[in-house]
N, C-alpha and C positions, 0 to 999 in steps of 0.2 A: 504494500500500500504506500502511496505517496502522502506523506504527512507534513503539514506546515505547523510551525511553532512560532507564535508571536511573542517575543521577549526571551532573551537568552540569559536571564538571571539565574539564580541558584536552582530554582525548581524547573525552569525551562531547560537548563543544561542537564539536570538529573533525568527528567522525563525524556528529553531528546536523545540522550546517550543510550538509555535502555531501549527506547523504541527503534533506534538505529540498528539494533541487532538483526532485525528481520524486515526492515522497511527502509524506504528512501526518505530521509528527513532533511528538510530545509528550514532554517531558522531565520526569522526577520529580527534584526537588531540594529539599533542606531549607533552604538558605541563602536568606533572603528577598531579599537584594539581587540574587542571581543570577536568581531567578524574575522579579523586577520588571524587570531589564535585558532579559531575553528577551521579556517581554510588551511592552516599550516599543520596543526596537530590533531584536529578533530575535537570531539567532546571527551573530557576526562572525568571519570567518577572513580574515586578510590584508586587512582593511578592507572586505571584501565581506559585506553582511548578507543573510540569508535569514530569512523569517518561520517561526516555530515556536511551538508552545504550550509553556507551562511551568506546573507545578503542584506543590504540596506534598502533594496528595491522591492516594494510590495508585489509588483507584477510577477516576480519570480515564484510567488506562491499561489497564483490564480488557479493553477491546475490541480491543486491538492485535493485528496478525497476526504481528509479530515483536517480541521484547523484548530489547534489548541491555543488558548489565549492565556498567557502568563504575565501580562503587564500589570502594573499597579492599577487599581480601580480608577485613579485619577487620570490615567492615560488611555482608558478603553476607547472612548469616542475618537480621539486623535489617531490611535493605532489602527482602528478598523475602518475608518471612513474610506481609505483607498480601495477597499475590497467591495464597496457597494456596487452591485450590478455586475461584478466580475467573477463571482464564484458560481459553480454549478449548483442548481437548486438541491442536488443530492448531497452536497458537501456537508458533513457533520461539523458543527461548531461546538467546541468543548471548552467550558470555562471552569477552572478550578481556583478562581481568584478569591481573595479575601473580601469580607464585608458583604453588605447588601447593596443592590442597585446595579450590579453588573449585567443582569439579565435585561433590564430596561435599556442600559447604554448600548448593549450589543444589538438589540432589536431596533433601536433608533438608528444605528449605523447601517445595519444590513437588511432590515425589514422584519416585520412582525410574524412572518410565516416560515422563517428559516428552521431547519432541524437542529434546534439548540439543545445541547446536553449540559446541565450544570451539576456541580458536585462539590464535595468537601473532602479534602485530603489532609491527613496528618503526616504526610511525608515531609521531611526536613533535610536541608543540605546546607553545608557551610562552604562559602566561596573561599577558595585558597589561591585563585588566580583567574585570569580571563578564560572563561569557558572551562574551568576546572573546579570541581567541587568534591567535598567529602560527604557521603551520605550519613545522616544521623539517625540511628535507630531503624526500625522497620515499621513504617506507617501503614495506614489503610486509606483507601479511597472509595467513597460511595457516590454513585452517579444516579441522576434522575432526569426526567424530561421537563423541558421548558419550551416544548414545541416539537421535539423529536418523537418519532414513533418508538414503541417498545423495541422493535427490531434494531433500530439505530442505537438506542441506549445499550442494548445487549452486545451489539457489534463493538462498541467502544470499550465495554467491560472486557470482552474477549481480547481486544487489542492490548489492553493494559496487563491483563493476566498473562498473556503470552510473552510480554516484555519483562515479566518477573515481579510485577506489583500485586499486592493483595487488593483486589477490586471487586465490587459488587454493585448491584442495582437496587434502588429503593422505589417503591410505588409513589411515596410521598417524600420528596427530598427536603422539604422545609425543616423537619426536626434536625437533620444533619447540618444544614446551613446555619441554623440557629445555635447548634452545639458549637460549631467552629467560631461563630460570631461571639458567643459568650467567652470562649477562651481568649480570642484576640482582644476583646474589650477589656478583659481583666489583666492580661499580661502586657500587651504592647505599649500602651501609654505610660504605664508605671515604670517599666524598664527603660523606655525611651527618655522620659524626663529625668531619670536618675543617671542616664548615660552609662548603663550597665547591661550585661547580658541578661537573658530571661531569668536565670537562676536567682537574681536578687530578690525576686518575689518570695522565694522560700528562705533565703538566708537573712533577710532583713525583716524584722517583726513589723515595722511600720508599713513597709511596702506591701507585706502580705495582708495586713489589715485592709488597706485600700483595695487591693486586688480582690479580696474576698467580697467586699461590699459591692464592687463593680459586677462581679459574677452573679451574686445573689439578686441584685437589682435587675440585671438583664434577664435572668431566669424568671423573675416575677412578671416581666413584660411578656415573655413568651407564653407563660401560663395563662395570662389574661387574654392572650390572642388564641388560646386553645391549641397551641402547638405542642404536641407530645414530645418532649425532649428525650434524647437517647440515654439519659442518665437520671438518677434520682437526686444526687447531691452535686450541685454545680461546682462547689469548691473542691471536692475530691477529684472531679474530672479535670479542673484547671491544674491542680497539683500534678496530676499524671502527665499532662502536656508539658508543664514546666520541667519536670524530671527528665523528660525525653529531650528537651531542647535547652537545658540549663546553660550550656556554653555558647549558645547562639545570640548574636545581636539581631533583634527582629527588624523587620522592614521599616517600621516607623522610626526606629533609632537610626537606621541607615539614612533615611530621608532627612531627618533633622540634622544629622552631621553634614549631609551634602547641601543643605540649605534649599531643598525643594519641597513642594507641598506634600504632606503626608496623606494617608488614607483615613485619617481620623473621622472625617465626615461620613465615611462609608462604614465605620465600625461603631465607635461610641456615639457619634452623631446619629447614626441609623437607629441605635437603641433608644436614644432620646426621642427621636421623631416617632418611632413606634409606640413609645410610652405615652406621648401626647395623644396619639390616636386611640390608645386603649385606656386613657385616663389613669395612667400609672405614673406617679412621680419618679423622676430619674435624676436626682441631684448629683449623685456621684459621676454618672456618665456625662452629664452636662458640664460639670466642673472640669473633669479631665479633658474633655474635648476643648473647652475654652483655654485651658492651660497649654495644651499642645499647639493650638492655633496662635496663642500669644507667643510661644517659642518660635513658631514659624515666622511670625511678623517681626520678631526681634532679629532673626537671621536675615530677613528680607531688607530691613532698614539698614543693616550693616553691610549690605551689598553682596550677600552670599549667593543670591540667585543668579543663574546664567542670564 
């Protein structure tokens, strides 16, 4: 199968390298050093290289049979606009992105009737160089339909399973999306604002208190929306995720360091917005979203943005 991957960050590189074992993989990436590294050395995971193509030109992905989206939620519209009207109607679009709102952004870019597969993954990878990552733990990926037929969803599940991932399909993907959202909402802003890897949530009592409150608050919103979460204790679930990713700097921290907009509006901001619709107060998520945006603004006024 010819597979396109939009975004060659840590997860894009991990999934691309695994999928390249039995498929033709082409990655779309804006960073020149990453494109050159893939062209020269392929994609490397745990020291093992596999050949893949890399380009900065979207048109080189127009003929793919499946298109995986791994860009930040803030970049979804920009990254996918060049594909409007250019992909086959049968091309499966797969989003494993963080936060809420990606489904709407993808459909705004590509149309509301596309065969869209959305999912949640606990796969993690640590970037050790351009197009080179170290896989952290052994995650799981759950996929569901946001416009794709059951046959298309199952085809993507088989594709990932054959590539060595633990993948499954869910009739209702919302519980899994909210499960990942709760973990991201609890971990990402706390570690990012403290400028520490995710493990700070467990090693620092005060950080843990805030993270626990964020998780419980988000779970209350999900319960009010009658979304059956895939766990009974949100804090225990968050702790499990932190233990798996303790040494990682999360994406929100990367973005703050780089002086670029974070995904906080799609994570804590999304929890707060859902809370307003469900008439559930979300003071912790609102406060952390405001603090992250204040940090973004500080970096912007110091001239950190490109």
